[in-house]
C-alpha positions in Angstrom: 96.4 372.1 137.8 99.0 370.1 135.7 97.9 368.8 132.3 98.8 366.2 129.8 97.1 366.1 126.1 95.8 362.9 125.2 94.5 361.7 122.2 91.0 362.0 123.6 91.5 365.0 125.9 93.4 365.8 128.8 94.8 364.1 132.1 94.7 366.3 134.9 96.8 366.2 138.3 96.0 368.8 140.8 99.1 370.6 142.2 98.4 369.3 145.5 98.9 365.9 144.2 102.1 366.8 142.2 103.6 368.4 145.5 102.7 364.9 147.5 104.5 362.9 144.7 107.6 365.1 145.3 107.5 364.5 149.0 107.4 360.8 148.1 110.6 361.3 146.0 112.1 363.1 149.1 111.5 360.3 151.5 113.5 357.9 149.2 116.6 360.1 148.8 119.6 358.8 150.2 121.9 355.7 149.5 125.8 355.0 149.9 126.7 357.7 147.1 124.3 360.1 148.0 123.4 360.4 151.5 120.3 362.0 152.9 120.5 365.7 153.5 121.9 366.4 156.8 121.4 366.8 159.7 118.9 364.0 160.2 117.1 365.7 162.7 116.1 368.4 160.0 115.1 365.8 157.3 111.3 365.7 158.4 111.1 369.1 158.0 112.6 369.3 154.7 110.1 366.3 153.5 107.1 368.1 154.8 108.2 371.4 152.8 108.6 369.4 149.6 104.9 367.6 150.1 103.4 370.7 151.1 104.8 373.3 149.1 101.7 373.5 146.7 98.9 373.2 149.3 97.4 376.8 148.4 96.6 375.7 145.2 93.9 373.1 146.4 91.1 376.0 146.4 92.1 377.1 142.9 92.3 373.6 141.4 88.8 372.7 142.9 87.6 375.6 140.6 89.1 374.7 137.3 89.7 377.6 134.1 89.9 377.3 130.4 92.4 379.0 128.5 91.5 381.5 125.6 92.2 378.3 123.3 89.6 376.4 125.3 92.0 374.1 127.1 92.4 373.4 130.7 94.4 376.0 132.3 97.5 374.3 133.8 101.1 373.8 133.8 102.1 371.7 130.8 105.2 370.1 129.6 105.9 373.3 127.4 106.4 375.5 130.9 109.1 373.3 132.4 111.9 375.2 133.0 110.4 378.7 132.0 107.7 380.7 133.5 107.1 382.6 130.8 103.0 382.7 130.3 102.1 385.8 132.6 100.2 387.4 129.9 97.9 384.5 130.4 97.2 384.7 133.9 95.8 387.6 136.4 98.9 387.9 138.3 97.4 389.5 141.3 95.7 386.2 141.8 98.7 384.2 141.0 100.7 386.0 143.3 98.1 385.9 146.3 98.3 382.0 145.8 102.1 381.8 145.7 101.7 383.8 148.8 99.4 381.9 150.4 101.9 378.4 150.1 104.1 380.1 152.5 101.6 381.0 154.9 99.6 377.6 154.7 102.5 376.1 156.6 104.0 379.2 158.5 102.1 378.5 161.7 103.1 375.4 162.5 106.5 374.7 160.3 108.2 378.3 160.1 111.4 376.4 158.6 109.6 374.9 155.8 107.9 378.1 155.2 111.0 379.6 154.6 112.0 377.4 152.1 108.9 377.3 150.5 109.2 381.1 150.1 112.8 380.8 148.8 111.3 378.5 146.3 108.4 380.8 145.1 111.2 383.9 145.0 113.4 381.9 142.7 110.5 380.5 140.6 109.3 384.5 140.1 112.8 386.1 139.5 115.7 383.8 138.2 113.1 380.9 136.5 110.6 383.8 135.3 110.5 385.8 132.0 109.5 389.1 133.3 109.2 390.8 130.1 105.9 388.6 129.9 104.7 390.9 132.8 102.4 393.9 131.8 104.5 397.1 132.6 101.6 398.1 134.9 101.6 394.9 137.0 105.8 395.0 137.5 105.2 397.2 140.6 103.0 394.5 142.2 105.6 391.8 141.4 108.5 393.7 142.9 106.8 394.3 146.1 105.5 390.8 146.3 109.2 389.5 146.1 110.5 391.9 148.4 107.5 391.0 150.8 108.5 387.5 150.6 112.3 388.1 151.2 111.1 390.1 154.7 108.9 387.2 155.7 111.7 384.8 155.2 113.6 387.0 157.9 110.5 387.2 160.2 109.8 383.4 160.1 113.7 382.9 160.7 113.4 384.9 163.9 110.6 382.9 165.4 112.0 379.5 164.4 111.9 376.7 167.5 115.0 376.5 169.5 115.7 372.9 167.8 115.6 374.3 164.1 117.0 377.8 164.7 120.7 376.2 164.8 120.1 375.1 161.0 118.8 378.3 159.9 122.3 379.1 158.7 122.4 380.3 154.6 124.4 376.8 154.0 121.6 374.8 155.1 118.8 376.7 154.1 120.3 376.7 150.3 120.6 373.0 150.8 117.0 372.6 151.9 115.8 375.1 148.8 118.0 373.0 146.3 116.4 369.5 147.5 113.0 370.8 147.5 113.6 372.2 144.0 115.0 368.9 142.7 112.3 366.9 144.0 109.7 369.7 142.5 111.5 369.8 139.1 111.2 365.7 139.0 107.7 365.7 140.1 106.8 368.1 137.3 108.9 366.1 134.6 106.7 363.0 135.2 103.4 364.4 135.7 103.5 366.6 132.4 105.0 363.3 130.5 108.3 365.3 129.6 109.6 363.5 126.9 113.3 364.8 126.4 116.4 364.1 128.8 116.8 366.9 130.9 119.3 367.6 133.9 117.2 368.4 137.3 117.7 371.5 138.9 120.6 372.1 141.1 123.9 370.2 141.6 123.8 367.8 144.9 126.4 366.5 146.9 127.8 362.9 147.4 129.1 361.4 150.3 132.2 363.1 149.5 131.1 366.5 148.9 131.2 366.4 145.2 128.6 367.8 143.5 126.6 365.9 140.6 124.1 367.0 138.1 121.2 364.5 137.8 119.8 363.8 134.2 116.0 362.5 134.1 115.7 360.7 130.7 112.4 359.3 129.9 111.8 355.6 128.6 108.4 354.3 127.5 105.6 353.7 129.8 105.8 356.9 132.1 109.2 355.3 133.0 112.1 357.4 133.7 115.7 356.9 134.5 117.9 358.8 136.6 121.5 359.1 136.5 123.5 359.2 139.0 121.1 357.7 141.2 120.1 359.4 144.1 117.6 356.9 146.0 117.6 354.1 148.4 116.1 351.5 146.1 117.2 350.5 142.4 113.5 351.0 141.5 110.6 353.3 142.3 106.9 353.2 141.3 104.2 355.5 142.4 100.6 356.0 141.6 98.8 359.9 141.0 95.7 360.3 141.7 94.5 362.0 138.3 91.2 362.8 136.3 90.7 362.6 132.4 88.6 365.1 130.6 87.4 364.5 127.1 88.5 367.7 124.9 84.7 367.8 123.7 83.8 368.9 127.5 86.4 372.1 127.1 84.0 373.8 124.7 82.7 376.1 127.5 83.6 376.6 131.1 80.2 375.2 132.6 80.4 371.8 130.7 84.4 371.7 131.6 83.8 372.2 135.5 81.0 369.7 135.1 83.2 367.0 133.3 85.9 367.6 136.0 83.4 367.0 139.1 82.3 364.0 137.3 85.5 362.4 136.2 86.6 359.6 138.3 90.2 359.3 139.8 92.3 357.2 137.7 95.9 356.2 138.9 98.8 357.7 136.9 101.8 355.5 137.0 105.4 357.2 137.8 108.3 354.9 137.3 112.0 355.4 138.3 114.8 353.0 137.6 118.7 353.4 138.1 
């Protein structure tokens, strides 16, 4: 779950809807300055990987939890760019969900599964504050990372012929960076991030020169990106969300009942060049 604090409670977006938004960003990537990721034959697999990278969270989000502070257990703007809250979660459960994200697509989309696994490993190594993992849990974390790296090799070995040629270090790295850019932008917009922030990784223009894209918030869930990588000068999206009043978070039963009863509303997201 992803949450935005409001004056009266919390706006909640599921991980799966956040990923679907990231996939919609991916589908719009490409203009005269920033071409769509090449080769064209790989693009549908990349977009699928982006849109599906959080599918394993669907079951978890359907059974929401509260934090010790009686707030919806969720990703927030405070956690953008720093996975530092391992002391607040059951790491075995968390790793199980992360591993399931790879397996959710592995059978039919092994190339996408490799990219999702690369994303997971990066989140849990380069982006993570490992000091917040309890010493007793560190062997579990290390074994999980090694298992994911092994799984990536296994998946590369069973790629269909039409994709196997693209499973080079360079192509996989580009696909991984593309996924992380779209994921990062979706997270920033879904949590209502309120400061200018460079999006993850640099990205090549038509001449091969790499650029950092900066996302700057404006009013009304509007975000300015520069340089602009998309196929239209302005993009608007509606993300399904629910609002839960703060009073409903007094206990877990009341919170779950409020989540179940809350109607879906459209969270508007606007991107401008």
